[in-house]
N, C-alpha and C positions, 0 to 999 in steps of 0.2 A: 505492498500500499503506499503511494505515495505523500508527502508531504500535502499539496492541494485535497486530495479526498481526507484526508485527516484533518483537515481543517474545517472541511461541510461538515464530516461528522460532529465536530466536539464544538463547533459556533454554531450548529443546530440544538446538541444537549443542553448548552448551555444559555439559552434565550427562556427558561422559566424562571432565572435567577433576578428577581427585578429590585438587588441590594447592589442597582449598579451607580456610582456616584465618582467626582472627580475634585468634590470641593474640601474646605481645606488644610490642603500642601501648598505650600508659598517656597518653593524654592528656585531661585533665577538665575541665569545661564553661569557655566561655570569652566574657564580656562581647559580645553582637552576634553572637553564631554559633550554630547549629544544630548542636545535638548533641555527643558526646565519645565516644570508644574504650573505655570502661567502664562503661558502662550495657548457605495452598495455595491461593498465588496464584501464576502462571505466573514460572518465575525465581526464586522464594523458596527459600533453602535453609539450615538448618540447620548450626551449626559450634559450636564449644567456646569460649570465652574461655580465657584464662592462669588465673583462678582457678575455670573451671566450670561456668562458667555454657553456657545454651544459647541462643543470640545467632541474630538473620536477616540473610543477606547475600540483596540482589540479583546472583545470579552468572548472568551474562550477556555475551556476546559484544559488540565494536563490528559486528563483517561477521561473515559465515561465506563470504564469497569469498574465494578464496587461490588464488594464480598456482602454489603447490608443487603436487605430485601425492605426496605420501606414499599409499603404495598400503595401510596400516592408516587411515587418517583419512577418516571423514563426509565429511570438508568440502574433500577433496580436488578438482581440480580437475577431475578428470575422471568426475566422482560427478554421476551425474543428479541432483539435487537442490532443490528451491528455497531460489536466494540472497535473501540482506534485509542491509542497509546501517543502522545507527543514523547520522542525523549529530551532533556533537556536544554542539548544541543542544538535539536530540532525548535522547538518553539523561542529558543532565545535569538536564534539565527534569523527566523520568520520574522517575531517582533519586530529588530531593527532594520530587518528590510523594511517591514509594511512606512515605518518611522521613516526612515530617507526617500522614500517615497511619497512620502504627506500623506497617506493613506490614515495615520494613526496619530496622537499624542501621548496615549499612554496604554496601559496594559491591563485588563481585568484579570486575572488569573482562582478559577476554580476547579476542584477536581471531586471524580467520583473515588473513592476509598478502595486502593487497589494493595493486597495483600493484609494492609491495617494504613492506621491513620497515621504512625511512624513514618513509614517507609514511601507512602503517596508525600508528604511535608518536604520527606528529605529529597525528594525528588521537584519540586517547587525552590526549594530554597538553590538545589544544585541548577536550576533555571535561573533563579533571580541574580544570582552571585556571576555567570555570565554575565548575564548584559548590565550588573553592577563595574565589576570590575575588569571583564576582557573587552566589552562593548561599551564601557564608561556613558552608561545612558543615565543620563537625569532628570527622565521626564517620571511622569506620574506612573504607579504602581499599586493596585486594590490587589491584596489576595486573601484567599479565604483560610482562617485557622480551622483545621480539623476538627471537631469534638472529641477527646482520646487522645489528641497528640502531647505527649512527653514536655514542660515545662524547658527546657534548654529547649528545644525544636522552635517553638513556641518565640522564644527570645531572639533566634538565629533571626527568624521571620520576621520580626518587629521590625527586625534594624537593614531590613533592605529593601521592606514596602514602607508605602506612604500612608497606607489605610487597612487595618485589617478587619472582617466579620466573620461571626461565628454564628450560624444560623440557625436557629432556636425552630423553624418550621412549625412545630405546629404548638397552638397557646398553651393546651394541657396537659400535666404529666400523663394523666388519665390517655391522652391523645396519643403520646409517646410512647405507649406499654400500646395500646391495640394498634396501632401503624405501623410503628416502627421500632419493634421490641428491643431491635441492638442499639439501640443508643438511651442513653437516661440523664435523667435532669443535670445530675453532678455534673456529669462527662462534659455538657454544654456549659455549665457557669461557671468550671473552675477554668478554662483559659477567657472568660470574658474578667473574673474580678484578676487572673494572672497580670491579661493588657493592661484594665484600670490603675492596679498599682503601680504598674510599670511607666504610664505613662508620667503620672503622678512624679514616680523618684525621677525620670529622667527632664520634669521641667524642671526641678531641684539640680539635680547635673548641669544642668546648661545655664543656668542663673551662674554657679559658680566657674563653670568651665565653659566656655562660648566655642568650643571643638568638640566637645562630646558627641560620640555617637548620637544620631537621633532616633528616637524607638517611637516608628508610630506615626509621626508627627500629623497627620490627620485623624488622628482617633480611631475609632469600633463603630463599627454598625450592626444591625443585623436583621430577621427576615422574618416575616409571620404569616403564613396559608390562610385567606380568608376563605371558609366553604370548606375545606374536606373533614372537617368535625363540625360539631353539635355549637362550640362556644360561640356565647354571646357577646357582641361589641362588647357591652360592660366590663367582660370578664378579660380580651382581647385590649382595651384601654387601660386597666388594672396594670394588667402585666407591661405593659410600654410603659407609662407611669412607674412604675415597680424599676423597670430599666435603665429609666434616665436620671433615676433618684441614688440607684446604688452603684450602675456602672458608669456613669456618664457618658452613656452612645451618646454620637451627633446624630443619627438618624438610626430610626426605626421600618424599615420599607415592608410595606402590606403587598400581597402576591395573592388577585382574585383565581382556587383554585381551579383550573383547567381539566376537564376529565379525559386525562389520555392514558389512562389504563381502567381494565372492568376488574371489581372489586366489588361484592357482597356491601362490603363495611364503606364505601365511597360514593358519592354520588353519580348516579346514571351517566354512562359515557353520552348521553344528547343531554346533558343540564348544562345551562347555559354559566357562564366565569358569573361569579356575583361582580361585575365592576362598577355598577352604581353602589353598593356597599363600600366596596375598596377606596370610591372616589370619597366614601362620608368618615370614612376610617381618616385617610390620611387629612383632611379636612379639622379634623377632631385633633389631632396631631399637631396641627400646626399649633392651634389653639393652647395645645399642651405647652408648645415649645416656645410661643413668643407673647401670648396673653394672660400670661398669666393663670392660665383657668389649671384646675386640678381632675379628674378623672371622676372623682366622686361626684362633680356637680354637674356633670354633662348625663351622666346618667345614673339609671337607679335599679330596684330591685323590682321596681313594680312598672318600668319603662327600659326593659334591657340592653334595647337596640334601639338604632338611630331610624327616624323617618326617611323614607329613602326620597320623601317628595319633599322635605327642607333641607337646609345646610346646618348646622349642629350650632349654629353661633345663634340664626334663628331661631330654635328651636327652643333652645335655652333663654334666651329674652321673651319669648314665648309662655313661659311658664315662672318667668317671675316679674308680674306685669303689675309690682310694686317698685319698681324701682323704675320706672320708662312713666313719660318719658324724661328723657336728659338734656337738662339744659347746654347748650353748646357751650359759651358764653362765660360758667362757671364750675362744670366738671375735670375733675384733674386727669392727668392721664390714663391711669389707670381704669377710672370709670369709664371713660373715650375708649376706650379697646374694647368694652364690654357692649359698644353699639353695635348692632349689625349694620355694616355697609362703609366701618370704619377700617380700616388699618393701623401697623403702628407707625408707617410715613404719614398720611392721611393726620390719624391724631397728633402729631410734631410738627407738623406745620401748622395745624390750628393752632397749638400752645404758640406759635410767634406771631401768629397770624393777630392772634391776641393783643400784643402788644399793643398794637396799633392803634386800634380799636375794636368796637364789638362787632361780630360777624353776623351777616345775615343771609338767607338761604340761600343766597342767591352766588356767593362767595362759596362754596363749600362745592361743588361741586369742581370750581375752578383751584382746590385744596386736594381734590384729590379721590371724593369721597362719595360711593355709591349711592346716589339719591335712592333708585328704585327699591333700596332696602332703608337707609337710613332715614328715608325719610315719614316713617311709619312711628321710632324710638326717640327722635331728639325735636327741641325748642329753639329757635333762634330769637332773643330778647323776649321770654315767654310763649312766646305763640309756635303754634305748630305750623306746616306750610299750609296753604289757601285749602278750603275744603276736606282739610284733615282733622279724626280725633282719633286714638289712642284705645283702640277696642281690638284685642285679641283673638275675638273669633273672626272678626270680620278681616284684620291685617294676613290672621295665618292663611284665607282664603283668596285675598292680592298677594301673598309668595308664593301660594301653590302656585297658582296661576301664571303669574310670571318667569318660575321654572320652568315648568314646563315646557311654556313658548319657547325659552330659551334654551333649552337639550332637546326639543323638534316634538316631533308626533309619539314617539316610543317613550320619551326621557330615557333612555338609557345609552350608556357612551360605546361608543365603535370599541369592538375585538382589537384588542395590542395584536394581535396572529392576525389579522380577517385578510 
């Protein structure tokens, strides 16, 4: 099998991994090195840098051979699929040739488990070391730390990659036992804890020694599969909150389960991926990271799942009518962030604009406020927009109608792989 055949197989096998990102690493050009982290071929995928630019990564598996038999995974050992594996030398050479031809700006490397987690990680380390030391590649690298890998190898991997990720995949321990019996919660969380502790330690080292080697400077992330098990949105969001609090993750990614295998424990093969549910979880995740919300505020035991018709922020606002409408000219920053239609940037602009005089309704759109949502939840100079009054029941109907019109007749997102 030649390298192009391997690339076709292993790039296709990697497409279900959503935790692909290039944000968080800042490393400029270095003399004698190739590439940096601030700068429709098989395996190439688009992602976004911290400053909003769209960049291209080579997204590929080291191998799709796997000793595990996770029932939801297309690469599980019992599945009859074509197998391939790169040698470290092949993948390093492929990556550097793609970079020199301006096809990619970095590498996203994951893998099935060949023989054992340690053996597979050793091959990944060999590949990354060739890139960094032989080819002097200075560009972005995101690598997967495989659950069960020894701490010494996770340490080596983190010194070569910009970002590490350990995929949890299934949101509950019961789901792991049922669908991925070879994996345990402890095996997954142990490397996450090590990466967290090592990143904190590395920050202290860099304060004392400017040229100390950097360990995963872009931090770590993980991925959760949505829809393969019966876990509620509340359970998933509380897990997300715990991961941010305990392990300092940069991102949690959500992947709507695509039925690629037939199993009585999984949704039927003709089941549509819950893309709209995935979208709502991403919106809620944004509220946790940037808007000061907590998971327990957004969902309860009585309402454990998000309303697919409305974004989570609007749902929360409608459930707390006692807090609205908010007076734009007096509300503090934290209160403004909780108004639907007001984002981080527009809230800051409002605070700046208020210094020059009181804000009117017609000024808000210029400040970046999304008025089709915000107009129902705020006042300017003590008055709502002309013809409006805050009535949760009516506002909910208006917002649902507006969301449906924006999403089209079906109200669903397009499939990622359509």
